[in-house]
C-alpha positions in Angstrom: 0.0 0.0 0.0 1.3 3.4 -0.9 0.7 6.4 1.4 -0.2 9.9 0.2 2.0 12.6 1.6 0.1 15.5 0.1 -3.6 16.5 0.5 -6.1 15.1 -0.3 -5.1 12.2 1.9 -6.5 8.7 2.0 -8.0 9.4 5.5 -8.6 12.7 7.4 -10.2 13.8 10.6 -13.5 15.4 9.9 -14.8 18.3 12.0 -13.7 19.8 15.2 -12.1 18.2 18.3 -13.6 18.1 21.8 -12.2 21.0 23.8 -10.3 20.0 26.9 -11.8 21.1 30.2 -9.0 23.6 31.0 -9.7 25.3 27.7 -13.4 25.5 28.3 -12.7 27.0 31.8 -10.3 29.6 30.3 -13.0 30.6 27.7 -15.4 31.2 30.6 -12.8 33.3 32.4 -12.1 35.3 29.3 -15.9 35.9 28.8 -16.0 37.2 32.4 -13.0 39.4 31.7 -11.0 37.5 34.4 -8.1 36.9 32.0 -6.9 38.8 28.9 -6.9 37.6 25.3 -3.2 37.1 25.4 -3.5 34.8 28.4 -6.3 32.9 26.7 -4.1 32.6 23.6 -1.3 30.9 25.6 -3.8 28.3 26.8 -5.2 27.9 23.3 -1.7 27.3 22.0 -1.1 24.6 24.6 -4.4 22.8 23.7 -3.6 23.0 19.9 -0.1 21.7 20.5 -1.6 18.7 22.3 -4.1 18.2 19.5 -1.2 18.2 16.9 0.7 15.7 19.0 -2.3 13.4 19.0 -2.8 13.7 15.3 0.9 12.8 14.7 0.7 9.8 17.1 -2.3 8.3 15.3 -0.8 8.9 11.9 -3.2 11.6 10.6 -1.5 13.7 8.0 -3.9 16.6 7.7 -3.3 18.8 10.7 -6.0 20.9 12.3 -6.2 23.2 15.3 -9.4 21.4 16.5 -11.1 24.7 16.0 -9.9 25.6 19.5 -9.4 29.3 18.8 -11.7 31.7 20.6 -12.3 33.6 17.3 -14.3 30.5 16.1 -17.1 30.0 18.7 -19.3 28.1 16.2 -18.1 25.9 13.4 -19.7 28.3 10.8 -17.9 31.3 12.2 -14.9 32.9 10.4 -16.4 34.0 7.1 -19.7 35.8 7.0 -18.9 37.7 10.2 -16.0 39.2 8.4 -17.8 40.2 5.2 -19.1 43.7 4.5 -22.8 43.6 4.2 -23.6 41.0 6.9 -24.9 41.9 10.4 -25.1 39.8 13.5 -28.3 40.1 15.5 -30.1 38.3 18.4 -32.6 35.6 17.6 -35.7 37.6 18.4 -37.8 38.2 15.4 -39.2 34.7 14.6 -41.2 36.2 11.6 -38.0 36.2 9.6 -36.9 32.7 10.5 -37.7 29.9 8.2 -38.8 27.0 10.4 -38.0 24.2 8.0 -34.5 23.1 8.7 -33.9 20.1 10.9 -31.9 22.0 13.5 -34.5 24.7 13.9 -37.3 22.1 14.2 -35.2 20.5 17.0 -34.8 23.8 18.8 -38.5 24.5 18.5 -39.6 21.0 19.7 -37.3 21.3 22.8 -38.3 25.0 23.4 -34.7 26.1 23.2 -33.8 29.6 22.1 -31.0 29.3 19.5 -28.0 31.5 19.4 -28.0 34.7 17.4 -28.0 34.8 13.7 -26.6 36.8 10.8 -28.5 38.5 8.0 -27.4 40.3 4.9 -28.2 44.0 5.3 -26.1 45.5 2.5 -24.1 44.6 -0.6 -21.7 41.7 0.1 -18.0 42.4 -0.2 -14.8 40.6 1.0 -12.9 43.1 3.1 -10.7 40.9 5.3 -10.0 37.2 5.9 -11.3 35.8 9.1 -9.5 32.5 8.5 -6.0 33.9 7.7 -5.1 34.6 11.4 -6.2 31.1 12.3 -4.0 29.7 9.6 -1.0 31.8 10.4 -1.3 30.8 14.1 -1.3 27.1 13.2 1.6 27.6 10.8 3.6 28.8 13.8 3.0 25.5 15.6 4.1 23.1 12.9 7.3 22.4 11.0 7.9 24.2 7.7 7.5 21.0 5.7 4.2 20.3 7.5 2.5 23.6 6.4 1.2 22.1 3.2 -0.7 19.5 5.3 -2.6 22.1 7.4 -6.4 21.8 6.9 -8.9 24.6 7.5 -12.6 24.1 7.5 -14.7 26.8 5.9 -18.3 27.8 6.6 -21.0 26.5 4.2 -21.8 29.2 1.6 -25.5 28.5 1.8 -25.7 28.4 5.6 -27.7 31.5 6.3 -29.8 31.2 3.2 -31.1 27.8 4.2 -31.8 29.3 7.6 -33.8 32.3 6.4 -34.8 31.6 2.8 -36.1 34.7 1.0 -35.4 36.7 4.2 -31.6 36.0 4.1 -31.0 39.4 2.7 -32.8 42.7 3.4 -35.4 43.8 0.9 -33.9 46.1 -1.7 -30.3 45.0 -1.2 -30.5 42.5 -4.1 -33.0 42.3 -6.9 -32.8 38.5 -7.0 -31.4 35.5 -5.1 -28.9 34.9 -7.9 -27.3 38.3 -7.3 -27.0 37.5 -3.6 -25.4 34.1 -4.4 -23.1 35.6 -7.0 -21.6 38.0 -4.5 -21.2 35.2 -1.9 -19.3 33.2 -4.5 -17.1 36.1 -5.4 -16.3 36.6 -1.7 -15.3 32.9 -1.3 -13.1 33.1 -4.4 -11.3 36.1 -2.8 -11.0 34.3 0.5 -9.5 31.2 -1.1 -7.0 33.4 -3.1 -5.9 35.0 0.2 -5.4 31.7 1.9 -3.7 30.1 -1.1 -1.2 33.0 -1.2 -0.5 32.4 2.5 0.3 28.7 1.8 -2.9 26.9 2.5 -3.3 23.8 0.3 -6.0 21.9 2.1 -9.5 23.5 2.5 -12.7 21.7 3.5 -16.2 23.1 3.6 -17.9 22.2 6.9 -21.4 21.7 5.5 -23.9 19.6 7.4 -26.8 21.4 5.7 -26.7 19.4 2.5 -27.6 16.3 4.5 -30.9 18.1 5.5 -32.1 17.4 1.9 -32.4 13.8 3.0 -34.5 14.7 6.0 -38.2 14.0 5.5 -39.4 16.7 8.0 -37.6 19.5 6.1 -38.7 18.2 2.6 -42.3 17.9 3.8 -42.2 21.4 5.2 -40.6 22.9 2.1 -43.3 21.3 -0.1 -46.1 22.6 2.1 -44.5 26.1 1.9 -44.3 25.9 -1.9 -40.5 25.5 -2.0 -39.0 23.3 -4.6 -36.3 21.4 -2.6 -34.7 19.9 -5.8 -34.3 23.2 -7.4 -32.9 24.7 -4.2 -30.4 21.9 -3.9 -29.3 22.4 -7.5 -28.9 26.1 -6.8 -26.7 25.4 -3.8 -24.6 23.0 -5.9 -24.2 25.8 -8.5 -23.1 28.1 -5.7 -20.3 25.7 -4.8 -19.2 25.3 -8.4 -19.2 29.1 -8.8 
């Protein structure tokens, strides 16, 4: 059997790693302003170094930081929150929330208030990379010959659209969904250019949403709402290709 030494590898770890208790505790202290960001960064570096050691020990070639950085609270953080035109807001106005996706149905059934959300309130433009600092920090913790093996997971491009449907962007900002999707695609192309220039050669989209198109509750709900699930999935695939 021959082994691959460059990405894509025969086998890779998928997703984030469980955060150690001491890192979770440090996050709480940081939120309470009991420690500074620099102090938290030292603890994050320790946790990431341990994660890298584990990955080496088990023979995984694609190195990740486990998504341990405080800049990435949720797996879909790091992209939309750095684009011009998107605005974070509390989850308060249920009139703008499309209640079809599996995770929203889950929250509703359990009477759990989800975290805040993000909506497009202006023209979308890439102004800075939210992933670049994460990549540069991980580069500093690996050997130069290992940089090519670093893997970053990027947010799903359709994430907030599937959450909010036609309400994903403010009325008047875009004349059509295609215009909205085209600007998202352009922003991702710019992000990938920035990361490639910095040395990234292994990028993975963290997208659990496409699996929702196999979920009967969502498909049933979309049909009842007059939404063509097949056409929407095709449009998301086009977005990825773009």
